[in-house]
C-alpha positions as CSV (number, residue, x, y, z in Angstrom):
1,X,9.3,19.7,16.4
2,X,12.6,17.8,16.5
3,X,14.9,17.4,13.4
4,X,13.5,13.6,12.6
5,X,10.3,12.1,12.6
6,X,9.6,9.4,15.0
7,X,8.5,7.2,12.4
8,X,8.0,6.4,8.6
9,X,5.2,4.7,7.7
10,X,4.8,3.1,4.3
11,X,1.9,1.7,2.4
12,X,2.6,-1.9,1.2
13,X,0.3,-2.4,-2.2
14,X,1.2,-0.2,-4.6
15,X,3.7,1.5,-2.9
16,X,6.3,-0.8,-1.6
17,X,5.4,-3.6,-3.5
18,X,3.5,-3.1,-7.0
19,X,0.4,-5.3,-8.2
20,X,1.9,-5.7,-11.6
21,X,3.1,-9.0,-11.3
22,X,-0.5,-10.5,-10.3
23,X,-1.1,-10.3,-13.9
24,X,0.5,-13.7,-14.9
25,X,-1.9,-15.3,-12.1
26,X,-5.1,-13.9,-14.0
27,X,-3.7,-15.7,-17.0
28,X,-3.3,-19.0,-15.2
29,X,-6.5,-18.7,-14.0
30,X,-8.1,-17.7,-17.8
31,X,-8.9,-14.2,-16.8
32,X,-8.0,-11.7,-19.3
33,X,-4.8,-9.4,-17.4
34,X,-6.6,-6.3,-18.2
35,X,-9.1,-7.2,-15.5
36,X,-6.7,-6.7,-12.3
37,X,-7.2,-3.1,-13.1
38,X,-11.0,-3.5,-12.8
39,X,-10.5,-5.9,-9.8
40,X,-8.2,-3.1,-8.1
41,X,-11.2,-0.3,-8.8
42,X,-13.9,-3.0,-7.7
43,X,-11.9,-3.8,-4.9
44,X,-11.5,-0.3,-3.6
45,X,-14.6,0.8,-4.5
46,X,-16.4,-2.0,-2.5
47,X,-13.9,-1.3,0.4
48,X,-14.7,2.3,0.4
49,X,-18.2,1.6,0.6
50,X,-17.9,-0.6,3.5
51,X,-15.7,1.9,5.2
52,X,-18.4,4.8,4.8
53,X,-21.2,2.1,6.1
54,X,-19.2,1.6,9.1
55,X,-19.3,-2.1,8.1
56,X,-15.9,-4.1,8.9
57,X,-14.7,-6.5,6.6
58,X,-11.2,-8.1,6.2
59,X,-9.0,-7.8,3.2
60,X,-8.9,-11.0,1.9
61,X,-12.7,-11.5,1.7
62,X,-13.1,-8.0,-0.3
63,X,-10.7,-9.0,-2.6
64,X,-12.5,-12.5,-3.3
65,X,-15.7,-10.9,-3.4
66,X,-14.3,-8.5,-6.0
67,X,-12.7,-11.7,-8.0
68,X,-16.1,-13.4,-8.5
69,X,-17.7,-10.0,-9.5
70,X,-15.9,-9.1,-12.5
71,X,-15.8,-12.7,-13.0
72,X,-19.7,-12.9,-13.3
73,X,-18.6,-15.5,-10.2
74,X,-17.4,-17.9,-12.5
75,X,-13.5,-18.0,-11.0
76,X,-12.5,-21.9,-9.9
77,X,-11.9,-21.8,-6.6
78,X,-8.3,-23.0,-6.9
79,X,-7.7,-20.1,-9.3
80,X,-9.4,-17.7,-6.4
81,X,-6.8,-19.2,-4.0
82,X,-3.7,-18.8,-6.2
83,X,-4.8,-15.1,-7.0
84,X,-5.1,-14.4,-3.2
85,X,-2.2,-16.3,-2.5
86,X,-0.4,-14.4,-5.0
87,X,-0.3,-11.0,-2.9
88,X,1.9,-11.9,-0.3
89,X,4.8,-13.1,-3.1
90,X,4.9,-10.4,-4.9
91,X,8.2,-8.9,-5.8
92,X,8.9,-4.9,-4.3
93,X,10.0,-1.7,-5.8
94,X,13.7,-2.1,-6.8
95,X,14.2,1.3,-4.7
96,X,12.2,-0.2,-1.6
97,X,15.1,-1.8,0.6
98,X,17.3,1.6,-0.6
99,X,14.0,3.9,0.6
100,X,14.0,2.1,4.0
101,X,17.5,1.6,4.3
102,X,17.8,5.4,4.1
103,X,15.6,6.1,7.1
104,X,17.1,4.0,9.2
105,X,20.4,5.1,8.6
106,X,18.7,8.3,9.6
107,X,17.9,6.9,13.2
108,X,13.8,6.9,12.0
109,X,11.8,3.7,12.7
110,X,10.3,1.6,9.4
111,X,6.9,1.1,9.8
112,X,4.0,-0.6,7.4
113,X,0.4,0.4,6.8
114,X,-1.1,-3.0,5.3
115,X,-4.3,-3.8,4.7
116,X,-3.5,-7.8,4.5
117,X,-3.3,-9.2,8.2
118,X,-0.4,-9.6,10.3
119,X,1.1,-13.3,9.1
120,X,-0.1,-12.3,5.3
121,X,2.4,-8.6,6.0
122,X,4.9,-10.4,7.3
123,X,5.1,-13.3,4.9
124,X,5.8,-10.9,2.2
125,X,8.1,-8.5,4.0
126,X,10.0,-11.7,4.7
127,X,9.7,-13.3,1.5
128,X,10.8,-9.5,-0.2
129,X,13.7,-9.4,2.3
130,X,12.7,-6.3,3.7
131,X,13.4,-5.2,7.3
132,X,10.2,-2.7,8.5
133,X,8.0,-2.9,11.4
134,X,4.5,-4.7,11.5
135,X,2.3,-3.1,13.7
136,X,-0.3,-4.7,15.3
137,X,-2.9,-2.9,14.1
138,X,-2.0,-4.5,10.5
139,X,-4.9,-6.0,8.7
140,X,-7.4,-3.4,9.9
141,X,-11.0,-3.7,8.9
142,X,-12.0,-0.3,8.3
143,X,-10.3,1.5,5.5
144,X,-9.4,4.7,4.5
145,X,-11.2,6.9,1.8
146,X,-8.4,8.3,-0.2
147,X,-6.0,7.5,-2.1
148,X,-3.2,8.9,-0.1
149,X,-2.6,9.9,3.7
150,X,-4.6,13.1,3.2
151,X,-6.7,12.4,6.5
152,X,-2.7,11.9,7.9
153,X,-2.4,15.5,7.3
154,X,-5.5,16.8,8.7
155,X,-4.3,14.5,11.9
156,X,-1.3,16.4,12.3
157,X,1.0,14.3,10.5
158,X,3.9,15.0,7.9
159,X,2.9,13.3,4.5
160,X,5.1,12.7,1.1
161,X,4.1,11.6,-2.2
162,X,5.9,9.6,-5.0
163,X,4.6,10.1,-8.1
164,X,6.1,6.7,-9.1
165,X,2.4,5.6,-9.5
166,X,0.0,8.4,-10.8
167,X,2.6,10.3,-12.4
168,X,0.7,13.6,-10.9
169,X,-0.7,14.3,-7.6
170,X,-4.4,14.3,-7.7
171,X,-5.9,17.8,-7.7
172,X,-8.9,17.2,-5.7
173,X,-6.8,16.6,-2.6
174,X,-5.0,18.8,0.1
175,X,-1.3,19.3,-0.6
176,X,1.5,16.6,0.9
177,X,4.1,18.4,2.8
178,X,6.9,16.6,0.3
179,X,6.7,14.8,-3.0
180,X,9.4,12.5,-4.9
181,X,9.5,11.0,-8.2
182,X,10.1,7.5,-6.3
183,X,10.4,5.8,-2.9
184,X,13.7,7.2,-2.1
185,X,13.6,10.5,-3.2
186,X,10.3,10.9,-1.1
187,X,11.9,9.9,1.7
188,X,15.0,12.0,1.6
189,X,12.5,14.8,1.1
190,X,10.9,13.8,4.6
191,X,14.0,13.7,6.2
192,X,15.7,17.4,4.6
193,X,11.9,18.4,5.8
194,X,12.4,17.4,9.6
195,X,15.7,19.0,9.6
196,X,14.5,22.4,8.4
197,X,11.9,22.0,10.7
198,X,13.8,20.9,13.6
199,X,16.5,23.9,13.3
């Protein structure tokens, strides 16, 4: 192992970009903002079920289907469009740019893993002013049934986990190689890990 990784891969939604700001779009659509959590849960449930069944559907299809389900199929088409469009206008976490710069300054490629299609992902990143590589596999129609890159570790990748969202690491899953309390400290820990492994 060398003293630095070939690349660092960041999840887009809820890692680089929190979903909380979508609440106002829910309010404008006349949907109680508390339903955003239910929407996310419903979306992930359906996505994981599709993955286990071996069926392929794009993120937008699953997101729209979940919106219709949680509203009893009462959501207006324009409101549905506004919420889905809002996914490409999210604001990044305050330390996202610093975390990406930290990796690049260390000579490491930064790449995103995004459920959005390539155009949507690029629009989101450009809107936020984040400089990060978008791979051609962006928008994959097969979903990973895990709240973090646990399968990545099983495949031999080095993994880092930030506690900014959940607070505590889920005990049911194998430990990541490093942890941090936000994106910057997680990137720092990954760089230290590689420097120690490569020495």
